N, C-alpha and C positions, 0 to 999 in steps of 0.2 A: 336767181338764177336768169339767164339770159335767155330770150325766147326768139332771138334773130341770128341763129347761127348759120354759117356756111360751113357745110362739113361733109367731106368726100371720103367714103370708107378708103382704105388702103388695098382691101380685096372683098372680092365676094365670092362667095362659093354657093352656087346654084342648087348642086348637090345636096350640100347638108342647110339649105336655104337660109345663110348666116351671112353678115358682113361683119367685116374684121377692121379694128382699129388698132394702130400700132402707136404705143405713147413710150415718148423718151423725155420723163418729166423728172427733175430732180427732187428729191422725196428726203430732203435730210431735216428739214423742220415741219412743225405741226403745221404752220400756215402752208407750206409747200405742198403736204399731204391733203389737206383740207381744200385747196384750190383744184388739185388734179381731181379730187372725188366729185366736188361741183361741175368742173369742166366737163367729164366725162359724162355725167348724167345728164348734163343738159345736150350734149353732142349726139347721145345715142336718142334721147327724146326726139329733137329734131330731125336727124337722119331718119327716124323710122317714120315720120310723117312725109318724108321726101321719096321714099322706096316703096317699089310694088309691094303689095300686103304678103306675098309669099316668102318676102325677105325678113323674117319677124326675129330672127336669132341673131344676137351680137355677140362677139368675141372681143375682149380688148386684151392684147397683150402689151405687156410693160417691158421694155428693154431696160434692164437696170445693169446692164456690164459698166464697170467702173466705179458703181455705187455699193456700199456695206447697207442693206436695207434688213433690220432686223425683222424675222418671222412676225412679231408680233404687228407689227407695221404693214406688213402683207396682208394679214388677217385682217385688220382694220381695213383697208382698200377693198378687199374680197367681200367682207362683210356688206359694206356700204353700197358696192356696184351689182352685188348678186341679183338685185333686185331688177335689173336691167341688162344684165349681160353676165356671160362666162369670163371669168379673169384668170390670167395665166400671168406668171414671171419667167423670163428667159434671162439667164446671167450669162 
């Protein structure tokens, strides 16, 4: 994983003490899925180091419009990223 990310959240919700990323990644192959997971793990880790401590919660929203993403793939992504963020998918 890269430790030199430059990443700005799309949204910050002070009330929920959370920062939000929106991802529009191709998730059609195992390689794309694994790259997306690794990218987001690093992105969240780096961004947490740059934000005030009270913004400790992260939400990642995957925009999967136009893609047919199997539920098993979505579950794999959630399982891998749940250690750093709440993950949801929007179709």
